[in-house]
C-alpha positions in Angstrom: 2.3 -41.8 0.5 3.1 -38.2 -0.6 5.9 -36.6 1.6 6.9 -33.1 1.8 10.6 -32.6 2.4 13.3 -29.9 1.9 16.9 -30.9 0.6 20.2 -28.8 0.6 22.3 -30.1 -2.4 25.2 -29.0 -4.6 24.4 -27.7 -7.9 25.5 -31.0 -9.8 23.4 -33.0 -7.3 20.2 -30.9 -7.9 20.6 -31.5 -11.5 20.4 -35.1 -11.5 17.3 -37.0 -10.8 18.9 -40.4 -9.4 20.8 -38.5 -6.8 18.0 -36.6 -5.7 16.0 -39.7 -5.0 18.9 -41.1 -3.0 18.9 -38.0 -0.8 15.1 -38.5 -0.5 15.7 -41.9 0.5 18.3 -40.9 3.4 16.4 -38.1 4.2 13.2 -40.2 5.0 15.3 -43.5 6.0 13.5 -45.5 3.5 14.7 -47.8 0.4 15.5 -46.0 -2.6 13.3 -48.6 -4.6 10.2 -47.2 -2.5 10.6 -43.9 -4.0 8.3 -43.5 -7.1 9.3 -40.1 -8.1 9.1 -36.5 -6.8 7.7 -33.2 -7.7 9.7 -30.0 -7.1 7.7 -27.1 -5.2 10.2 -24.6 -5.0 13.7 -24.2 -5.9 16.2 -21.5 -4.9 20.0 -21.0 -4.9 21.8 -20.0 -1.6 25.1 -18.6 -2.6 25.7 -16.5 0.8 28.5 -19.1 1.9 31.7 -20.2 0.5 30.0 -23.3 -0.9 26.9 -22.9 -3.3 23.6 -24.8 -2.5 20.5 -25.4 -4.3 17.4 -25.5 -1.9 14.5 -28.0 -3.1 11.3 -28.4 -1.7 9.7 -31.1 -3.2 6.8 -33.7 -2.7 8.4 -37.3 -2.6 6.0 -40.1 -3.7 6.3 -43.1 -1.9 5.0 -46.5 -2.6 2.5 -44.3 -4.8 -0.4 -46.0 -6.5 -0.5 -46.3 -10.4 -2.7 -43.4 -10.6 0.0 -41.2 -9.4 1.7 -40.8 -13.0 5.5 -39.6 -12.8 7.7 -38.6 -15.3 11.4 -37.6 -14.4 11.1 -35.3 -11.4 7.8 -33.9 -12.4 4.3 -34.9 -11.6 2.3 -34.9 -14.6 -0.9 -32.8 -13.6 -3.3 -31.1 -15.7 -4.8 -27.8 -14.5 -8.4 -28.1 -14.9 -9.4 -24.6 -16.8 -13.1 -24.7 -18.3 -13.0 -22.2 -21.3 -16.9 -21.8 -22.2 -18.0 -21.1 -25.9 -19.2 -17.6 -25.7 -20.1 -16.9 -29.3 -24.0 -16.5 -28.4 -23.3 -14.9 -24.7 -26.1 -12.4 -23.8 -23.2 -10.4 -21.9 -19.8 -9.1 -23.6 -16.9 -6.8 -22.1 -14.6 -4.7 -24.4 -11.0 -5.1 -23.2 -8.8 -2.0 -24.3 -5.4 -3.6 -24.8 -4.0 -7.1 -25.4 -1.3 -7.0 -22.5 -1.2 -9.6 -19.7 -3.9 -8.0 -18.0 -6.2 -7.7 -21.1 -5.5 -11.2 -22.2 -5.8 -12.8 -18.5 -9.1 -10.8 -18.1 -10.3 -12.4 -21.5 -9.8 -16.1 -20.6 -11.4 -15.2 -16.9 -14.4 -14.0 -18.6 -14.3 -17.2 -20.8 -14.5 -19.2 -17.8 -17.4 -17.1 -16.5 -19.3 -17.5 -19.7 -19.0 -14.0 -20.8 -17.7 -12.9 -24.5 -14.4 -10.8 -24.5 -13.9 -8.4 -27.2 -10.1 -7.3 -27.1 -9.2 -3.9 -29.0 -5.5 -3.7 -29.4 -3.7 -0.4 -31.0 -0.7 -2.4 -32.2 -0.3 -5.7 -34.4 0.1 -9.3 -33.3 3.4 -10.8 -32.2 4.6 -11.8 -35.6 4.2 -8.6 -37.4 5.2 -6.7 -34.1 8.4 -8.5 -34.5 9.2 -7.0 -37.9 8.7 -3.2 -36.5 11.1 -4.0 -33.6 13.6 -5.1 -36.4 13.1 -2.0 -38.0 13.4 0.2 -34.8 16.6 -1.5 -33.8 18.5 -2.0 -37.1 17.2 1.4 -38.9 16.3 3.4 -36.1 12.5 3.7 -37.6 9.6 3.6 -34.9 6.1 2.7 -35.5 4.3 4.3 -32.6 1.5 1.9 -32.6 3.6 -1.3 -32.6 7.2 -1.2 -30.6 8.5 -2.6 -27.5 5.3 -1.1 -25.5 2.3 -1.5 -27.9 1.1 -4.7 -29.4 -0.1 -8.1 -28.7 1.2 -9.5 -25.1 2.1 -5.7 -24.1 5.5 -4.5 -23.0 6.4 -8.0 -21.4 6.1 -10.0 -24.3 9.4 -8.6 -25.8 10.7 -7.1 -22.8 11.9 -10.2 -20.9 8.9 -12.3 -19.6 9.8 -12.2 -16.0 7.2 -13.5 -13.7 8.5 -12.8 -10.1 6.2 -10.6 -8.2 5.8 -9.7 -4.4 2.0 -9.2 -5.0 0.6 -12.0 -3.1 -2.6 -10.3 -2.0 -3.6 -9.1 -5.2 -4.6 -12.6 -6.6 -3.6 -16.2 -6.9 -0.2 -16.4 -8.2 0.0 -20.3 -8.7 -3.1 -19.7 -10.9 -1.4 -17.4 -13.1 1.8 -19.6 -13.5 -0.4 -22.7 -14.2 -2.2 -21.0 -16.9 1.2 -20.0 -18.5 2.0 -23.7 -18.3 -1.1 -24.8 -19.7 -0.5 -22.6 -22.7 3.0 -23.8 -23.2 5.2 -22.2 -20.7 8.0 -24.8 -19.1 6.9 -26.3 -16.0 9.8 -25.0 -14.0 8.2 -21.7 -13.6 5.8 -23.3 -11.1 8.7 -23.8 -8.7 12.0 -21.6 -9.7 12.1 -18.9 -7.0 12.6 -16.0 -9.7 10.4 -17.6 -12.8 11.3 -16.6 -16.3 10.1 -17.5 -19.6 12.2 -15.6 -21.9 11.6 -13.0 -24.7 12.3 -15.8 -27.3 9.6 -18.0 -26.0 6.7 -15.7 -24.9 5.1 -14.8 -28.1 4.1 -18.3 -28.8 2.7 -18.6 -25.5 0.5 -15.4 -26.0 -0.3 -16.5 -29.5 -1.5 -19.6 -27.9 -3.8 -17.8 -25.4 -5.1 -15.4 -28.5 -6.2 -18.6 -30.4 -7.9 -19.9 -27.3 -10.1 -16.8 -26.9 -11.0 -17.0 -30.6 -11.7 -20.5 -30.5 -14.2 -19.9 -27.8 -16.1 -17.1 -29.5 -14.1 -14.2 -28.2 -12.5 -11.5 -30.3 -8.9 -10.1 -30.5 -8.9 -7.5 -33.0 -5.5 -5.7 -33.8 -4.7 -2.1 -35.1 -7.9 -0.9 -33.3 -6.6 2.1 -31.5 -9.4 3.7 -29.2 -9.5 7.4 -30.0 -12.9 8.3 -28.0 -15.3 7.3 -25.3 -19.1 7.9 -26.3 -20.6 9.1 -22.7 -24.1 8.6 -21.6 -25.4 9.4 -18.0 -22.1 8.6 -16.5 -21.8 5.3 -18.7 -19.7 4.3 -21.5 -22.2 3.5 -24.5 -19.4 2.7 -27.1 -15.9 3.2 -27.7 -14.6 4.6 -31.4 -11.3 3.4 -33.0 -9.1 5.5 -35.2 -10.9 4.3 -38.6 -14.4 5.4 -37.0 -15.5 1.9 -36.0 -17.7 1.9 -32.8 -17.6 -1.0 -30.3 -20.4 -1.3 -27.7 -20.5 -3.8 -24.8 -21.8 -4.1 -21.3 -18.6 -3.3 -19.4 -15.2 -1.8 -20.6 -11.8 -3.1 -18.9 -9.3 0.0 -19.8 -5.9 -2.2 -19.6 -3.5 0.0 -22.0 -0.3 -0.2 -20.1 1.9 2.4 -18.5 2.7 4.3 -22.0 -0.6 4.9 -23.5 -0.3 8.8 -22.8 -3.0 9.3 -25.6 -5.5 7.4 -23.2 -4.5 9.4 -20.1 -5.0 12.6 -22.5 -8.3 11.2 -23.9 -9.8 10.7 -20.1 -8.7 14.2 -19.1 -10.6 15.7 -22.2 -13.4 13.6 -21.3 -13.4 15.1 -17.8 -13.0 11.5 -16.4 -10.8 11.9 -13.2 -7.4 10.8 -13.4 -4.4 11.7 -10.9 -0.5 12.3 -11.1 1.4 9.1 -9.8 5.1 9.2 -8.9 7.4 6.9 -10.4 11.2 6.3 -10.8 13.7 7.2 -13.2 17.4 6.5 -13.9 19.4 4.5 -16.2 20.0 1.0 -17.3 23.4 -0.5 -16.4 25.3 -3.3 -18.0 28.2 -5.3 -16.8 29.8 -8.3 -18.4 27.9 -11.3 -17.1 31.0 -13.1 -16.2 31.7 -10.4 -13.9 28.6 -10.6 -12.2 28.9 -14.4 -12.0 32.4 -13.8 -10.3 30.9 -11.3 -7.8 27.9 -13.5 -6.8 29.3 -16.7 -6.9 32.6 -16.2 -6.0 34.4 -18.1 -8.9 37.6 -17.1 -10.2 37.1 -18.1 -13.9 33.6 -19.3 -14.9 30.6 -20.3 -13.1 29.8 -23.7 -12.1 28.0 -25.4 -15.3 25.0 -26.2 -13.1 24.5 -22.7 -12.2 22.4 -20.0 -13.9 23.9 -16.7 -14.9 23.9 -14.7 -11.7 21.5 -11.8 -10.6 21.7 -9.2 -8.1 19.1 -7.0 -6.4 20.3 -3.6 -4.9 18.7 -0.9 -3.0 20.1 2.3 -1.1 19.1 5.2 0.6 21.0 8.3 -0.5 19.9 11.4 1.7 16.5 10.1 2.1 15.8 9.2 -1.2 15.5 5.5 -2.6 17.9 4.1 -5.4 17.4 0.7 -6.6 17.8 -1.7 -9.2 15.0 -2.5 -11.5 14.3 -5.4 -13.7 17.5 -7.1 -13.8 18.4 -9.5 -16.8 21.0 -11.8 -16.6 22.3 -13.0 -19.8 20.4 -10.3 -21.3 20.1 -7.2 -24.0 19.0 -3.4 -23.7 16.5 -2.7 -26.2 15.1 0.9 -26.8 11.6 1.1 -25.7 10.3 4.4 -26.8 7.0 4.9 -28.2 7.6 8.1 -30.3 10.2 9.7 -32.5 12.1 12.4 -30.9 12.0 10.4 -27.2 14.8 7.9 -26.0 13.5 5.3 -23.5 15.7 1.9 -22.6 14.7 -1.4 -21.3 16.3 -4.8 -20.8 15.3 -8.5 -21.5 16.4 -11.9 -21.6 16.3 -15.0 -23.7 15.1 -18.0 -22.1 18.6 -19.6 -21.5 19.7 -16.0 -20.5 23.1 -16.9 -22.8 24.3 -13.6 -23.7 27.3 -12.3 -22.4 26.0 -9.1 -20.8 24.0 -8.5 -17.5 21.8 -5.7 -17.3 19.8 -3.9 -14.9 17.6 -0.7 -14.5 19.2 1.7 -11.6 16.6 4.2 -10.8 15.5 6.9 -8.4 12.5 7.7 -6.9 10.7 11.0 -8.3 8.6 12.9 -6.1 6.2 15.9 -7.0 8.5 18.5 -5.8 11.2 17.1 -8.2 9.1 17.3 -11.3 8.0 20.7 -10.4 11.4 22.0 -10.2 12.6 20.6 -13.6 9.6 21.8 -15.4 9.9 25.0 -14.2 13.7 25.2 -15.3 12.5 24.0 -18.6 9.9 26.8 -19.0 6.8 25.3 -18.1 3.8 26.6 -16.4 3.7 28.3 -12.7 4.1 26.2 -9.8 0.5 26.8 -9.0 -0.3 25.5 -12.2 1.8 22.4 -12.0 0.6 21.5 -8.6 -2.6 20.8 -9.9 -1.6 19.3 -13.1 -2.6 15.5 -13.5 0.3 15.0 -16.3 3.1 16.6 -14.0 4.8 13.2 -13.8 4.1 12.4 -17.6 5.5 16.0 -18.7 8.6 15.3 -16.7 9.1 11.9 -18.3 8.7 13.2 -21.7 11.2 16.2 -20.9 14.1 13.8 -19.9 13.3 11.3 -22.7 13.7 14.1 -25.1 16.9 15.4 -23.6 18.3 11.8 -23.9 17.2 11.5 -27.6 19.1 14.9 -28.3 22.1 13.7 -26.7 22.2 10.4 -28.5 22.4 12.0 -32.0 19.2 10.5 -33.3 17.9 7.2 -34.7 17.8 5.9 -31.0 21.4 5.7 -30.5 21.4 6.1 -26.9 23.8 8.5 -24.7 25.9 6.5 -22.5 29.0 6.7 -20.0 31.3 4.3 -18.2 30.3 3.9 -14.3 33.4 5.4 -12.8 33.4 8.3 -15.5 30.0 8.9 -14.6 30.7 9.3 -10.8 33.6 11.7 -11.7 31.6 13.4 -14.1 34.1 12.8 -16.8 33.1 12.0 -20.4 34.2 8.6 -21.5 37.1 8.4 -24.1 35.6 5.2 -25.3 32.6 2.9 -24.5 33.0 -0.9 -23.7 31.3 -3.7 -25.9 27.6 -3.8 -25.3 24.2 -5.4 -26.3 22.5 -2.1 -27.2 21.9 -2.6 -31.1 21.2 0.9 -32.2 24.5 2.1 -30.8 25.8 4.2 -28.1 27.3 8.1 -27.8 29.6 8.9 -25.4 28.4 12.0 -23.5 28.2 13.3 -19.8 24.9 12.0 -18.7 24.7 15.2 -16.1 23.4 16.9 -19.4 20.7 14.5 -19.5 19.8 13.5 -16.1 18.5 16.1 -13.5 20.8 16.5 -10.4 18.8 14.9 -8.0 18.7 11.6 -10.2 22.4 12.0 -11.1 23.7 12.8 -7.8 21.5 10.1 -6.2 22.9 7.4 -8.5 26.5 8.5 -8.2 26.4 8.0 -4.5 24.3 4.9 -4.7 27.0 3.3 -7.3 29.9 3.5 -4.7 27.6 2.0 -1.9 26.8 -0.9 -4.2 30.4 -1.4 -4.8 30.8 -1.8 -1.3 28.1 -4.3 -1.1 29.2 -6.2 -4.0 33.2 -6.2 -4.4 33.9 -5.4 -8.3 30.4 -3.9 -9.2 31.7 -0.4 -9.0 33.9 -0.4 -12.4 34.8 1.2 -15.6 33.9 -2.2 -17.1 30.0 -1.1 -16.7 28.2 1.1 -19.0 25.3 3.2 -18.0 22.5 3.9 -20.8 20.0 6.8 -20.7 17.2 6.8 -19.9 15.1 4.2 -18.0 12.0 6.0 -17.5 9.0 3.6 -18.2 9.2 1.7 -14.8 5.7 2.5 -14.2 2.9 4.4 -15.0 3.0 8.3 -14.4 -0.5 8.6 -14.0 -3.1 6.9 -11.8 -6.8 6.2 -13.2 -8.7 6.0 -9.6 -11.3 3.3 -9.2 -13.6 2.0 -6.3 -11.9 -0.4 -4.0 -15.1 -2.4 -3.7 -16.3 -2.7 -7.3 -13.0 -1.9 -9.1 -15.1 0.6 -11.3 -13.7 4.2 -12.0 -15.0 6.8 -9.5 -17.1 8.4 -12.0 -17.8 6.0 -14.8 -19.8 3.1 -13.7 -19.0 0.4 -16.5 -15.1 1.5 -16.8 -12.9 -0.8 -15.1 -9.4 1.0 -15.0 -6.7 -2.1 -14.7 -3.4 -3.2 -13.9 -0.1 -1.1 -14.8 -1.5 1.7 -16.9 -3.8 2.4 -14.2 -1.5 2.3 -11.5 -2.6 -1.1 -9.8 0.2 -3.5 -11.1 3.6 -3.5 -12.1 5.0 -6.6 -14.1 3.5 -9.6 -15.9 2.1 -11.6 -13.1 0.7 -8.5 -11.0 -1.0 -7.4 -14.0 -2.4 -10.8 -14.8 -3.7 -11.1 -11.6 -5.2 -7.5 -11.6 -7.0 -8.6 -15.1 -8.5 -11.6 -13.5 -9.6 -9.8 -10.3 -11.5 -7.2 -12.5 -13.2 -9.9 -14.9 -14.4 -11.4 -11.9 -15.7 -8.4 -10.2 -17.6 -7.8 -13.8 -18.9 -11.3 -13.9 -20.4 -10.9 -10.3 -22.1 -7.4 -11.1 -23.8 -9.4 -14.1 
């Protein structure tokens, strides 16, 4: 018999299999010996009261038959993914971009018996790692191989968070089970905020890549698409930098939020794109021990059975949203630009989240009127011209990133300021120890950020300090600029068949097209598009 129950345990109790079984026996009023095992379905932390509890929802196996194989606290179940050999398939799909949307679209196509051909502008995960080392240590950026471009996309070396609120976009459990199938830890299936970690995700991405190749699909690196060959409202082929032409029955565009050249190519080919509002701000870093004390109300160190604490904050400031974004407990701030002369920061955590800092994006929503005002002040076109410019948010994004690079002084050194100094508009006399490897330069961030962002953040920080006692402190450092929160452009598609509104066999997909945000939602959108293509075939 399988019985679903919920337990509320202390952290040490939730970490011990025997203790969990005792609580199951007590809850169900049965003998301890009747419990053959259990499978955790959901796990979350309740830190609202003086005593911190772990909430567990689980399946208890009572007098289970031998066919229910249980090991420790996890039911051994193999998900049934049927990847077909597609080497000689009559149908093929070109996928532009090897991020989560592209990879999961390819895996779904394998299940449908359709050959995927992935064209990735960047390098494979191993070669990509060397380019990231040069960026962090020497300030040398490869525009095609960085934190945004390369196998696995931006998420591979930018944390590996698997949390999403996008329940309606697809099957979240299927995505998590696919990750587990390719080597992710099983706890991602039940943790409230699942996370793989930047140190483990590359191997999983490589395993997916190998599966695609073993089934007859193709994954080609350093194949940057530079042209679409159009014929009668359809794509006949795509052209890459070295002049190669690739043709297929359908084309999935999954290039991510930073592929500005793709947006420009679409516009040049008179393929409709639209401006899309996004959010911009800074990345804030506190000592992890401080966040632990705030969230767990501990005087010295957090309980050894508790993970590094996180937070989620949101505040309305004069009708404008200020909110935390991509919070990384035990994390590191990284340079995420894609071009020289522009500075972007992002955050990531290793799987153990064992770094001594906690960082989070802290951003403000940007609307069209904001972008027009700042671009006009910078000497850009007339208001009328900007009003109809699909690149208005992209131009604003570039403008602020260039200011940040200049303020940092070059080599991806980032402009920074302590939190209280930021609010008081005072240049910090010193900056705290931090995780950002290229280095920080103390400047007044009001010289980088537009007033509407700067003032909104300042008021937001004061409000957050009232919500989390100790958060508002000069122990925290603000690093600019957090600007790649989502795509500044949308590539419109038909809500029914998911094709572009003008091009019949072009399928805009996931974050770069404005239809996802994060690894899981992008993966779900990739699967959704692949399924739609299969239905059309």
